[in-house]
C-alpha positions in Angstrom: 7.0 -4.1 -22.1 6.8 -0.5 -23.3 4.5 2.5 -23.1 4.6 5.2 -25.7 2.9 8.6 -25.5 1.6 9.6 -29.0 -0.5 12.8 -28.2 -1.3 15.1 -25.3 -4.4 17.3 -25.4 -5.3 20.1 -23.0 -8.6 19.9 -21.2 -9.7 23.5 -20.7 -12.1 24.3 -17.9 -11.6 20.9 -16.3 -9.4 21.4 -13.3 -7.1 18.8 -11.7 -8.3 15.7 -13.5 -8.1 12.7 -11.1 -10.3 9.9 -12.4 -11.6 8.8 -15.8 -13.9 6.1 -17.1 -14.9 5.2 -20.6 -18.6 4.4 -21.0 -19.6 3.8 -24.6 -19.0 6.9 -26.6 -18.4 9.1 -23.5 -15.4 9.7 -21.3 -16.4 10.7 -17.7 -13.8 12.6 -15.7 -13.7 14.0 -12.2 -11.2 16.5 -10.7 -10.0 16.4 -7.1 -10.8 20.0 -6.5 -14.0 20.3 -8.6 -17.6 19.7 -7.7 -18.4 18.5 -11.3 -18.6 15.2 -13.1 -17.6 16.0 -16.6 -18.9 14.1 -19.7 -16.6 14.3 -22.7 -17.0 13.0 -26.2 -14.6 10.0 -26.2 -13.5 10.7 -29.8 -13.0 14.5 -29.8 -12.5 15.0 -26.0 -14.9 18.0 -26.2 -16.9 18.5 -23.0 -20.6 18.1 -23.7 -22.1 18.0 -20.2 -21.2 18.6 -16.6 -23.2 17.2 -13.6 -22.9 18.8 -10.2 -21.9 16.1 -7.6 -22.3 18.5 -4.7 -22.9 22.2 -3.9 -20.1 24.4 -2.8 -19.5 28.1 -2.3 -15.7 27.7 -2.8 -15.4 27.1 -6.5 -15.5 30.7 -7.6 -11.8 30.7 -8.5 -12.2 27.5 -10.5 -10.7 25.2 -7.9 -11.8 24.3 -4.4 -9.0 25.2 -1.9 -6.9 22.3 -0.8 -8.0 22.3 2.9 -11.7 22.2 1.9 -11.7 19.9 -1.2 -13.3 16.4 -1.0 -10.3 15.1 -3.0 -12.3 12.9 -5.4 -9.6 10.6 -6.7 -11.5 7.4 -7.6 -14.0 6.8 -10.4 -15.3 3.5 -11.6 -18.3 2.1 -13.4 -20.3 -0.5 -11.5 -23.0 -2.8 -12.8 -25.0 -3.6 -9.6 -26.7 -6.9 -9.0 -30.1 -5.3 -9.5 -29.2 -4.3 -13.0 -28.5 -0.6 -12.3 -25.4 0.7 -13.9 -23.7 3.8 -12.6 -20.5 5.7 -11.7 -19.0 5.6 -8.2 -16.8 8.6 -7.3 -14.8 8.4 -4.0 -12.7 10.7 -1.9 -9.2 9.7 -0.9 -9.9 9.4 2.8 -6.8 11.3 3.7 -8.7 13.7 6.0 -12.3 13.7 7.4 -13.3 16.1 4.6 -12.2 13.5 2.1 -14.4 10.6 3.3 -17.3 11.3 0.9 -18.5 9.4 -2.1 -21.2 9.8 -4.8 -23.3 7.3 -6.8 -24.4 8.5 -10.2 -26.8 6.2 -12.1 -26.4 6.1 -15.9 -29.7 6.0 -17.8 -30.9 5.5 -21.3 -29.1 4.4 -24.5 -26.5 7.2 -24.2 -25.7 6.5 -20.5 -26.5 10.0 -19.3 -26.1 10.8 -15.6 -29.2 10.7 -13.4 -29.7 11.9 -9.9 -26.6 12.1 -7.7 -26.7 10.2 -4.4 -24.1 11.2 -1.7 -22.5 8.4 0.3 -20.6 8.6 3.5 -17.4 6.5 3.2 -16.4 7.0 6.8 -17.4 3.5 7.9 -15.8 1.7 5.0 -12.6 3.7 5.3 -12.4 2.9 9.0 -12.4 -0.8 8.0 -9.5 -0.2 5.6 -7.2 1.7 8.0 -6.1 -1.2 10.2 -4.5 -2.8 7.1 -2.2 0.2 6.4 1.5 0.2 7.4 2.3 1.7 10.7 2.1 5.5 10.5 0.6 5.6 7.1 -2.4 7.7 6.1 -5.3 6.3 4.1 -4.8 7.8 0.6 -7.0 6.0 -2.0 -6.1 7.1 -5.5 -8.0 4.7 -7.8 -10.9 2.3 -8.0 -12.0 -0.4 -10.4 -14.8 -2.9 -10.4 -15.3 -6.4 -11.7 -18.7 -8.2 -11.6 -17.9 -9.4 -8.1 -15.4 -7.1 -6.5 -14.7 -3.5 -5.8 -10.9 -2.8 -6.1 -9.4 0.2 -4.2 -5.8 1.2 -4.6 -3.9 2.8 -1.8 -0.9 5.1 -2.5 1.4 5.5 0.5 4.0 8.2 0.1 7.3 8.6 1.9 9.2 5.8 3.6 6.4 3.4 4.6 7.2 -0.1 3.5 4.6 -2.1 1.6 2.4 0.9 1.2 1.1 0.3 -2.3 -2.0 -1.8 -1.4 -4.8 -3.2 -3.4 -8.0 -3.6 -1.2 -10.3 -6.3 -2.6 -13.9 -6.0 -1.4 -17.0 -8.1 -2.3 -19.0 -5.8 -4.5 -22.5 -6.7 -3.4 -21.7 -6.6 0.3 -19.9 -3.3 -0.1 -22.8 -1.6 -1.9 -25.2 -3.0 0.7 -23.1 -1.5 3.5 -22.8 1.9 1.7 -26.5 2.0 1.1 -27.1 1.1 4.8 -28.8 -2.1 4.0 -26.5 -4.1 6.2 -24.8 -2.9 9.4 -21.4 -4.5 9.2 -18.6 -3.5 6.8 -17.6 -6.1 4.2 -14.6 -8.3 4.6 -11.4 -6.9 3.2 -8.6 -8.8 1.4 -5.3 -7.0 0.9 -2.5 -7.4 -1.6 0.8 -5.5 -1.3 2.8 -4.5 -4.3 6.3 -3.2 -4.9 6.4 -0.6 -7.7 9.3 0.8 -9.7 11.4 3.8 -8.7 12.8 6.9 -10.4 15.9 8.4 -8.9 15.4 6.3 -5.8 11.9 7.6 -5.3 9.1 4.9 -5.3 6.1 5.1 -7.5 2.6 5.2 -6.0 -0.7 4.0 -7.5 -2.6 6.8 -9.3 -5.2 5.1 -11.6 -6.9 1.8 -12.4 -9.2 0.3 -15.0 -10.6 -3.2 -15.3 -10.5 -4.4 -19.0 -10.8 -7.9 -20.5 -10.1 -9.6 -17.2 -7.0 -7.5 -16.4 -6.4 -4.7 -13.9 -4.6 -1.9 -15.7 -2.9 0.6 -13.4 -1.0 3.8 -13.5 1.6 4.9 -11.0 3.4 8.2 -10.6 6.5 9.4 -8.8 6.5 12.6 -6.7 9.2 14.0 -4.6 7.2 14.3 -1.4 6.7 12.4 1.9 3.2 13.9 2.6 -0.1 12.3 1.7 -1.7 15.8 1.3 1.1 18.1 0.0 2.2 17.7 -3.6 5.8 17.4 -4.8 7.9 17.7 -8.0 6.7 15.1 -10.5 9.5 12.8 -11.8 7.5 10.6 -14.2 4.7 8.0 -14.5 4.3 4.3 -15.2 1.5 2.1 -16.7 1.0 -1.6 -16.9 -1.1 -4.6 -15.8 -1.1 -5.6 -12.2 -0.2 -9.3 -11.6 -2.8 -11.5 -10.0 -0.5 -12.2 -7.0 1.0 -9.7 -4.7 4.7 -8.8 -5.0 6.8 -6.9 -7.6 4.8 -5.2 -10.3 6.5 -4.8 -13.7 5.3 -1.5 -15.1 6.5 0.4 -18.1 7.6 4.0 -17.8 5.8 6.3 -20.1 8.1 7.7 -22.9 7.8 9.9 -25.9 8.5 8.2 -29.3 12.0 9.8 -29.4 12.9 8.1 -26.1 12.5 11.1 -23.8 10.7 10.3 -20.6 7.2 11.7 -20.2 7.2 13.9 -17.1 3.5 14.5 -16.6 1.6 13.2 -13.5 -0.8 10.6 -14.8 -3.8 10.3 -12.6 -6.1 7.7 -14.3 -6.3 5.3 -17.1 -9.0 4.0 -19.4 -8.5 1.3 -22.1 -9.8 2.4 -25.5 -9.3 -0.9 -27.3 -7.1 -3.9 -27.7 -5.2 -3.5 -30.9 -3.6 -7.0 -30.9 -2.5 -9.6 -28.5 -0.8 -7.8 -25.6 -1.2 -4.4 -27.4 -3.6 -1.8 -26.0 -4.6 1.7 -26.8 -4.9 3.8 -23.7 -6.5 7.1 -22.7 -4.9 8.7 -19.7 -5.6 11.9 -17.8 -3.1 14.1 -16.0 -3.1 16.8 -13.3 -0.2 19.4 -13.1 -1.1 20.4 -9.5 -1.8 24.0 -10.6 -5.3 23.3 -11.9 -4.3 22.2 -15.5 -5.4 18.9 -16.9 -4.6 17.0 -20.1 -5.7 13.8 -21.9 -2.9 11.6 -23.1 -3.2 9.0 -25.9 -0.8 6.2 -25.4 -0.1 2.6 -26.4 1.0 -0.2 -24.1 2.6 -3.4 -25.2 2.9 -6.1 -22.5 
């Protein structure tokens, strides 16, 4: 297995990219300290539209301050049972201010964003916390969806054992709970994964995408033991999560000349399958100072 970075492109005026989803000819991106859902041309990566997810008076400097931001980390496309297709953006849940989500229907042949519907995630997140390792903070970093399940990935930093979790939720029941159509939270299935390390520091989940019956994930390594504070970035991995819990064999992202890629990858979208076991990926990164890039990479599994 190997993962090669071929090109990196700056994304100006798009701070702190944290989630990405390819929908037809568009790439949708969220930032963890931005109120906007950005729509980019998937081929040129030029921004052609931005939709406000919420109103804020704290974006005047181009980033919402850390202690106020909703920390939107998760973005996935969902095809609901009623035929509606849309994007679900979710906060990490690490603090009460980060227990917010947004549903954005996509309409028309170009899948343009419609009206934004805010969702409280407090009840659902409360149902997830009992499954965390002792002392760990809920810190959701990625989401993906199949036709039947919502998949949420927990990144636990520091010394907590078994902290890289995949929460598997029944999609229809989860949406019904979020829309307040049923009073009880959905049942939760949990899988625990061991991820690779760099210099003894464990990787943590950072992105996910469901493509062709496989769950593609990214994971990054930061030198920090805090779910809120950032640390020095040591590198990033990408790969396909196995169907059963346990050790996950991921490939470290490298440049063609063999140098390790040192950016912090935050999300992954699969552009296409080139050949059997060979995929073209589009990644987004966040440098923790407001800068964002898109990375074109290939993965061979």
